[in-house]
N, C-alpha and C positions, 0 to 999 in steps of 0.2 A: 973980754969975752966977745966973740964976734956974733953977728946977727943969727947965723945958722945955729950956733951953739945955744943961743937964747931960745930959739924956736923949739929945739929938741927938748930943753929943760922944761919949757912951758907945756909942751905936749905930754911929757911924762908926768908932770904934776897933775894935769887934768885927768889923765888916764887913771892915775893912782887913786883919785877921789871919786871916780864914776861908779855907779852901781855895778856895772858889768865887771869893772876891775876888782871891786870888793869881793865879788863872787869869783874868786881866782882859782888857781889850780888847773889841773888837766881836764878840760871840758871837751876833749875829743870824743867822738862817738856818742852813743846814747841819744837822748832827746834834749835839745837845747831850745830855750825860749828867752825872750827879752824880759827884763824886769817890768813890772807894772808901773805905768806912769800916771795913773789916776789917783793914787793914794787910797784905793779901795781895799788893798790887800796889805796886811801887816808884813813888813819886810822879812820877819823871821819865818813866814809861811809863803813867801813869794818865790815860787820855784823858778830857777834859771837853768837847771841841769838835772837830769836823772839818768842813771846808767846802772846796768847789772853786768858784771864780769865774773868769769870763773877761772880758778887755778886748781887743777886736779879736781877734788870733790868739794871745794870751798867756793861758794858764790858770795860776791861782795855786792850788796845793795847800796847804792850811792845816791845822795840827793844834795844839791847845793841850792841855797836861797839867796835873796838879795840882801838880807840882813844877817844877824847872828842866829844860827840854828839853835833851837831849844830854849831861846830866851823867854818865851811866853808860855805860861801854864794856866790852867783854869783857876778861877777863884773858888775856894772851898765853900760848900753850902752847908756842911755839917750833917748831911744825910745822903743815902744812896739814891733814893727816888729823885729824879730830876737833875741829878748831878751831871757834870760835863766831862768830856774826854777830848783832849787835843791830840792830833796824830799826824805823823808823816807816813804815807802809805804807798806801797808798790803793788797795785793790782796786777795779776799775772794770768797767763793762759795755762798755767800748770794745772794738772788734774789734782783735785783735792786729796786723792788717795796717796800721793807721793809723800805726804807728811802725816798720814795716819787717819784721815777722815774717810767717809764712804766715797766710793767712786763717783766722780762727776756730781758732787753735792752742790756746787755753786761756784762763784768766782773766788778763787783762792788768792788772798793778798797777804803780804808781809806788812805789819804795821809797827811803828814805834810810837808808844803812847805815854801820856802822863795824865793822872786823874787823882786829885787829893782826897776824894771822899770814899774810896774803897781800894782794896788790894786784891789783885787777881793773879798774883804769882806766889802761891803758897809754898813753893819749894825753895824760894830764893830770898835772901836778905840783902836787897840792893843798897840799903843805906848803912849796912854793917853795924847795926846796933843790937844784934842778937834777938830781934823781934821780927818774925817772918811776916807779920800781918799789918805793917804800918808804913809801907813804902810805895804805895801806888803813885805818889807824886814824883818819884824818881823815874826818869825815862827808861822804858823797858820794851821788849819786843813781844809780838804775838803773831801767830798765824790766825787769820779769821776767814770765814767763809761767808760771802755776801750774796744777796739776791735782791732784786727789786721788791719793794714792799710798800704798797700804797698807804698802809697804816702809818708809815713814817712820813708821809707827805707825797704829793704828786711827783712821780718820777724819781723818788728817793730810794736809796739802798738801806738795807738793814742787815745786821748779823743774824744768820739763820738760827731760829729758836729750836730747842729740842722739846718736842711735846711730852707731856706727862705720860709715863709708862713706856715710852719708846727707848730702845737701846741701840742707837747707831754706833758704828765703829768710830772710835775716838783715839787721838794720840795718847801715849802713855803719860804725857805731861799736861793733859787736859786739867784745868784748875777746879773743876766741879761746878761751874756755872751752867745753867740750862741753855747754853748757846754753843754754836760751833766755833769755839775759840780755843787756841792752844797757847800755853805759856812755856816755850821751849828753853828760855834762859839765854838766848844769844844776846850778849850785851851790846847796845848801840854805843858808838863813839861819836863825840861832837868835837869839831875843830873849826872855830870861827863860823864860817858860812856853811859848813858841811856836816851832814850826819851820814854815818855808814853803819851797816850791820854785816858781819860775816856769818854765813850760814853753812853748816856742814850737811851735805846730802850723802845718802848711801852711795857707795862707789858704783852700784848697779844702775843708778838713776842718771840719765843724761838729760840735762836741761838746755842743751845748746839751741834747740829750736823754739825755746820759750819766748813769747812776747810779753811786754810789760808796759806800764805807764807810771807816772808819778803823780801823787795827789796829796794835798794837805787839807785836812778836814777837821771839823768838830763833830763829835758824836754826843748823844745824850741818852741817859738811862730813863726809861719810861717812868712817868710819875706814879703809876700804879705798880711798878716793878713786875709787870706781867708782859706776856707776848704782845707786841715785839719788845724784847727787853732792851736792846741797844740799837738805836737808829743813827744813821748819818743825817745830821740836820743842817750842817753848814759846810758846804764844799768851798774852801777858800781859794784853791788854785788847782789846776790840772795841767800837767806838763804838755800834753798833746793838745789841750783845749777842748777835746771832745770825748775823752776816755776811749779812744780807738785802739789803745795798746800798740802804738807803732814801734816801740823799742824792741830790739832784738838782742838777746844775750850775746856779749862779746863783739857787738858791732856799734 
């Protein structure tokens, strides 16, 4: 084996074991970022790529991380109050009305979540055991509407609460919780470092001008189970670094 051949083999071996190589696949377009080098972010939540593309009326929300996506889930607490939610989130510039909420209700985001202490998808049996109410710990998708909420912490976001007695417009798959959250049933798929969700939109809705970002975060149910019910308490990583929504659909 000549020297040049040895150099090529060594280079390929190094590349195959590097964090950026592990986060493989087609990372063209979208938002790209380098893996964390400090050890502060769990690899399964360390974003290296986020992208949203469309084909006809189907939008594919894509996120790749430096480790195995979906590997880490919250530790069960045995009760709803104070329980944790782990999530992969795509905040968007979409109007909340396109998925069935009130017009311009807040920041519309698609989220893939897991939470062992409660189930918020009453129409679906994600673990296929014929029980609709015990599969919150299986990764599943939501639309959520977020807004800044100082009760969640300085500069923090929370899922918007529905006040007692109010009747806002809600999607037909709203799960009944007093927050602006939808459980549409779009199943996420995990493949090594990547999580994707395919979402069908009405043919009359054009999302081509939509901006987006990628976020991994922990949320927590309020200890009193009152407003704010669900807060973002631990932002693990942001694809853009500053939640500026620089991504553009199909670019």
